[in-house]
N, C-alpha and C positions, 0 to 999 in steps of 0.2 A: 699527108699520109704516105705510107710506103706499102707496096703489095707485091706478092709473089704468087705465081701460078706455076705449078710443076707437075710433071707426070713422072712417077717412078715405077719400077717393075720389081715385083717380089719373085723370088725362085718359085718354080712351078709348084702350085699347090699351097703356097704359104702367104697368100694375100691376106686372109682373115687374121692370121697371126701377126703379120706386120701392122695391119690396121690396129689390132689390139694394143701393140706397143705404142704406136703413135697416139692413140686416144688416151692412153694411161699417162702420158708425159705432158699433156697440154693443159694441165690445171692452171697454175698460177704463173703466168709469164708476163711480167711488167711490160706494159706498152703493147700487148697483143689485144687487138679489137675483135679479131675473128680468125678462126683457125678451122677450116672445113676440110674433111677428109671424104672423098667419094670413090665409089668403084666405077669402073668403065664397063658398061653393059656389052661392049664389043670386044673386050680383052679380059679374060679371067685373071690374069696376073698383074694388071695395071692398077695403079691408085693415083688419083689426082688430089693434090693438096693445094688449096687456095688460102692464102694468108693475108691479113691486113694488120698493120702496125702503125703506131702513132708516127714513127719515123725509123729510118734505116738503122740508126744506132741502137734502138730497142731490139730490133731483130738480131743484130750482131751480138749484143749483150746476152740474149737468151741462149745462144749456143754455148755460153760458159756456164749456165746453170747446172748444178749437180744432177738434177732430174733429167734434164735434156741429154747430158753426157752419158748418163746411165742408159737412157733410151737408145741412143746412137749406138752404144757398144752392144746392147741386146739385139737390136735390129740387124746390125752389120752382116751376120751370117746368112740372113734371108733376103737381103737386098741383091737383086740381080743387076740393078743399074738404074740410071737416071736418064730418062729420054731427053728432057729438055726443061729449063726453067726460065721464066720470063718475068721481068721486074715490071711492075705497073705503078701508077700514081692514083689510087682510088680517090674519087671526088665525093662519095657518099652513096647512099642507098638504104634500104630497109635495115635498120639496126646499126647504122653507122652514122657518126656526126657528119655534117657537111663540111668538106675541106675547102680552105681558101684556095682559089686558083690564081696562078701567076698571071 
């Protein structure tokens, strides 16, 4: 499995609008096992996104989907920036299959 955890920042006062865009675009993404959007209780403009994919290729392919491209275009004006993104290798957990470890 392939995972990403990232923190992004909306322009002031636009966090909910940005979350709406993200949530509307996460329907059918082949290979996506989990896509969680969360607010940050200590930062009114921050959004945390935690993703789990079957593999890195599935994530990369999702960025070319028309729905995802439309969401990116719609969100671009209200994205203030990306603070960081970390790649992970999920090994399982509630709701996920158990991954084979190397």
